[in-house]
C-alpha positions in Angstrom: -19.8 -5.2 -14.3 -20.6 -7.5 -11.3 -22.7 -5.6 -8.5 -21.3 -7.5 -5.7 -17.8 -6.8 -5.1 -15.4 -8.6 -2.8 -13.0 -6.4 -0.5 -9.4 -7.5 -0.9 -7.6 -4.4 0.2 -8.2 -1.6 2.6 -6.7 1.6 2.8 -7.4 3.0 6.3 -6.7 6.8 7.4 -8.5 7.8 10.4 -8.2 10.8 12.9 -10.7 8.9 15.4 -9.8 5.6 15.8 -12.7 4.6 18.4 -15.0 2.0 17.0 -12.6 1.0 14.2 -11.1 -2.1 15.8 -14.5 -4.2 15.3 -14.2 -3.3 11.8 -10.6 -4.3 11.3 -11.5 -7.6 13.2 -14.3 -8.6 10.8 -12.1 -7.7 7.8 -8.9 -9.4 9.0 -11.2 -12.5 9.7 -12.1 -12.4 5.6 -8.6 -12.1 4.7 -8.5 -8.5 3.8 -5.1 -6.7 3.6 -4.5 -3.3 5.3 -2.7 -0.3 4.0 -2.1 2.9 6.3 0.2 5.6 7.4 1.5 6.7 10.6 -0.7 6.6 13.9 -3.5 4.4 12.2 -0.9 1.9 10.9 0.2 1.7 14.1 -3.1 1.2 15.7 -3.9 -1.7 13.3 -0.6 -3.4 14.2 -1.2 -2.8 17.8 -4.2 -5.2 17.2 -2.2 -7.8 16.0 -3.0 -7.4 12.3 -0.4 -7.1 9.4 -0.4 -3.5 7.7 1.5 -2.4 5.1 2.8 1.2 5.1 1.6 3.5 2.2 5.3 4.7 2.3 6.5 1.4 1.3 3.8 1.4 -1.6 4.8 4.7 -2.8 8.6 4.6 -2.0 8.0 8.2 -0.7 8.1 9.2 3.1 5.5 11.2 4.7 6.7 14.8 3.8 6.2 18.4 4.7 5.2 17.6 8.6 2.5 15.0 7.6 0.9 17.2 4.7 1.8 14.9 2.0 1.2 11.1 2.9 -1.2 9.5 0.7 -1.2 12.1 -2.5 0.4 9.6 -4.8 -0.5 8.1 -8.2 -0.2 4.4 -6.7 -2.5 5.3 -4.1 -5.0 7.1 -6.2 -4.7 4.8 -9.1 -5.3 1.8 -6.9 -8.8 3.6 -5.9 -9.9 5.3 -9.1 -8.8 2.4 -11.7 -11.9 1.1 -13.4 -12.0 -2.8 -12.8 -13.8 -3.5 -16.1 -11.6 -1.3 -18.3 -9.0 -3.0 -20.0 -7.0 0.2 -20.6 -7.0 0.9 -16.7 -6.1 -2.5 -15.9 -3.2 -2.4 -18.3 -1.9 1.0 -16.8 -2.3 -0.4 -13.4 -0.1 -3.6 -14.4 2.5 -1.6 -15.9 2.9 0.9 -13.1 2.3 -1.8 -10.3 -0.7 -0.2 -9.0 -2.5 -2.4 -6.4 -6.3 -2.5 -6.5 -7.7 -0.6 -3.2 -11.1 -1.9 -2.8 -12.1 -0.2 0.4 -11.4 3.3 1.8 -12.0 4.2 5.6 -11.4 7.9 6.4 -12.1 10.2 9.3 -11.2 13.7 8.5 -9.2 16.0 10.7 -11.6 17.7 13.2 -11.6 21.2 11.6 -14.9 22.4 13.3 -13.9 21.2 16.7 -10.4 22.9 16.4 -12.5 26.2 15.2 -14.9 25.8 18.4 -11.9 25.3 20.8 -10.6 28.7 20.1 -7.3 27.5 18.5 -5.1 30.0 16.6 -5.4 30.4 12.9 -2.3 28.5 12.3 -3.7 25.6 14.1 -7.1 25.6 12.4 -5.3 25.8 8.9 -3.5 22.6 9.8 -6.6 20.8 10.3 -7.7 21.2 6.9 -7.6 18.0 5.7 -6.5 17.6 1.8 -5.4 13.7 1.7 -8.4 12.6 3.3 -10.8 14.8 1.6 -9.3 13.6 -1.6 -9.4 10.1 -0.8 -13.0 10.3 0.1 -14.0 12.1 -3.6 -11.9 9.6 -5.4 -13.3 6.4 -3.7 -16.8 7.8 -4.0 -16.2 8.7 -7.5 -15.6 5.1 -8.2 -18.1 3.5 -6.3 -18.8 0.9 -8.9 -15.7 -0.8 -7.6 -15.0 0.9 -4.3 -16.5 1.2 -0.8 -16.0 4.5 0.9 -16.5 4.7 4.7 -15.9 8.6 4.9 -16.4 9.1 8.8 -16.9 7.5 12.0 -20.6 8.1 11.8 -20.9 5.5 9.0 -18.8 2.7 11.0 -21.9 1.3 12.7 -23.8 0.7 9.3 -20.7 -0.9 7.7 -20.0 -3.2 10.5 -23.7 -4.6 10.1 -22.8 -5.2 6.3 -19.7 -7.1 7.1 -21.5 -9.2 10.1 -24.1 -9.9 7.4 -22.3 -10.6 4.5 -18.7 -10.8 5.1 -16.1 -8.7 3.5 -18.4 -7.8 0.3 -20.6 -5.0 -0.9 -23.2 -4.4 -3.3 -23.5 -1.7 -6.0 -26.5 -0.3 -3.9 -24.5 -0.4 -0.6 -21.6 1.5 -2.5 -23.6 3.8 -3.9 -25.4 4.8 -0.6 -21.9 5.2 1.4 -20.7 7.5 -2.0 -23.7 9.6 -1.5 -23.0 9.9 2.2 -19.5 10.6 1.5 -20.0 13.7 -1.0 -22.4 14.8 1.8 -19.3 14.7 4.4 -17.0 16.5 1.6 -19.7 19.3 1.0 -20.2 19.9 5.0 -16.3 19.8 5.6 -15.8 22.2 2.6 -18.6 24.5 3.6 -17.2 24.7 7.3 -13.9 25.7 6.0 -15.2 28.5 3.6 -17.4 29.9 6.5 -14.3 30.2 8.7 -12.4 31.9 5.8 -15.4 34.3 5.1 -15.2 35.1 8.8 -11.5 35.8 9.2 -10.9 38.1 6.2 
């Protein structure tokens, strides 16, 4: 397993887009291909970068009012597939699953929605399912995949891109994975606290 991995394809699915443009510019400069959905895809394309729609990859539209967009084997297979395992590579080839080397996620703002005094229905819709699943999958496969789990990590990732181009070391990927599980833990703790207070 090579310690340094080149980023070739990035899945970008973010709520807050501020600060993302500089990262996209660095990735595009290094020939990274973008994959995205909805508003994030429109944002990427508005900057002049080509971006494949997740729907074109999966052949499924965004359904259930946007509740299901990225939850598909072609997406999660591309993230979780182990590059050094022949069986995984053979299955990815068989089912035409592309390797996804970088996942950038910024989750629905659950805590901010609660703090705003929103209705229970609005709060429940801000429980991110696809995003948190992408974070956990990419962090689990940190041997091969970089996970940027919130906009709080944009600056550190941008520094890496500017210094080394679109590639990361194993230590860097493990660092971001550690932070990713911190994001996941904090997010679920906030959701649990809200449910406990609203029984």
